[in-house]
N, C-alpha and C positions, 0 to 999 in steps of 0.2 A: 504494500500500500504506500509506503513512504516514498519509494523511487518514482512511481508514476505521478503521485501528488506533487512532489517537489518539482518534477519536470514540467507539469502543467502550470503550476503557479509561476515558475520562472519564465516559461514561454509567454504566458499572457502578460505578465508584468514587464517583460523585456520588450514586447511589442509596443507597449505604452511608452516605455523609455525611448525607444527608437523614434516614435512619432514626435515626442517632445524635443528630442535632441537633434533632429534632422539627420538621422542615421538610418541604416538598414540593418535589420537583424539577419545576419548571415547564417548562423548555426547555433543550436543549443544542444549540448552534449552532457550526459551524466558521466561523471568521472570520480571514482572513489566515494568520498563522503559529501560531494557537492555537485553542483551543476555549473558548467562553464558556458559562457555565451560569447559569440563573436559578432562584432558590429563593424560596419564600414560607414565612413562619413559620406554624406550625399551633397553637402553644401559646396559653395564655391571654393576654389583654391586647391585644397588637397583632396579632391574627390576620389573616392574609391579606396582610400587608405583603410586597411583592416586592423582592428584592435581586438585583443582578447581581454574579456572582462570576467574574471572568476567570481561566481556568486556562491557563498557558503549558505546553503538553505537548511542545513541540519539544525540550526539554532531555532528557526522560526516554527518548525513543526514539533518541537519538543513539548509544547504546551497542550497539544491535542489530547493525549491520554488524561491529563489532569482535568481539562475542561469537560471531556466526556464523562469522567467519573463523577465530577461535581454535578453535572446535569442529571445523571442517573440517580443521584441521591435525592433529587428534588421530585422524583416521579410521583410520590404520594401527596405532595403538597401543591401541585399545580393542575389546572384544568387545561384542556386543549393542548395536550402533550405534543402532538404532531406539529402544530403551528409553533409552539414554544421552542421545540428542538430545531425546527427548520430555521427560525429566526436566529437562534444562537449559533448554528453552524454557518449561516450567512455572515454573521458578524465576525466569526473566527476566520472565514475565508477572506473577507475584506481586509482584516488585520494582516493576514499573511501576504496578500497581494500588495498592500501598501508598504509592508516591510521590505519585500524584494524590490518594489518600484523605487523606494527611497534609497536603498543600497545601490541599486543599478544606476540611479541618477548620480549619486556621489562618485561611484567608481568610473563611470563613463565621462563625467565632467572632469575628473582628475586626469584620466587618460588623454582626453582631448587637450587639456591645458598643457600636459607634459609633452605631447606631440606637436604643440604649437598650432593646433587647429583652432582652439578658442583662446581668447585673451585671458590672461591670468586674473582671477578675481577671488580674493580671500573671502569676500562677503558671500558669494555663491557657494563656495566650498563649505563655509560655516553653516549656511542655511541647510544644505543637504546633509551635513554631518549632524545637525540638530534633529532634523526630521528622522533620519535613520536611527540615531541614538534614542529618540523618544519611542519609536515603534519597537526597537530592540528591547528597551527597558520594559515597555508595556507588555509585550508578548511574553517576556520571561517572568514578570512579577505580578502584575495586578490585572491583566486582561481577563484571565479565566474567572476571577472573582467578580469583576465588573459585569461580565456576561451572566454569571450566576445571579447576581443581585437584580439585574435587569429582568431576567426570566422570572424570578420569584415575585418581584413587584408587579410586573405586567400580567402574569398568568396565574397568580395564586388563587386558590379556592376561597370563595367568600363564605 
């Protein structure tokens, strides 16, 4: 389950990164404990230059068992379980997509700046570092509990 899920999340998020960064997603490949992506620049100047951007996705999926077990513990206390679990899993999916998207934006921006494709900007790097750090911290520490509280408050039995 982990391999195909990581691949799918990385593929979808990397397509979004490519669209935002004026690049083309060349390849997505599972390798070892992560997924590697290749982008090529489509803009003016250094068109067609290929860059390897490794994405470590093992971190973002480590909260899935915890979230699922917490949701299972709520089964006696909530109504409309199918809807509640569906919304919770969509929130988790969105969190994982945003995690990989923000990490991809950080890595690709850094690679483009290093290659001289983009103008160096500490502000842009700091923004992407903040977004990635926030989603990394959220996915590891409080997101499962936030999802649990949301499901309990929204779907609890009256």
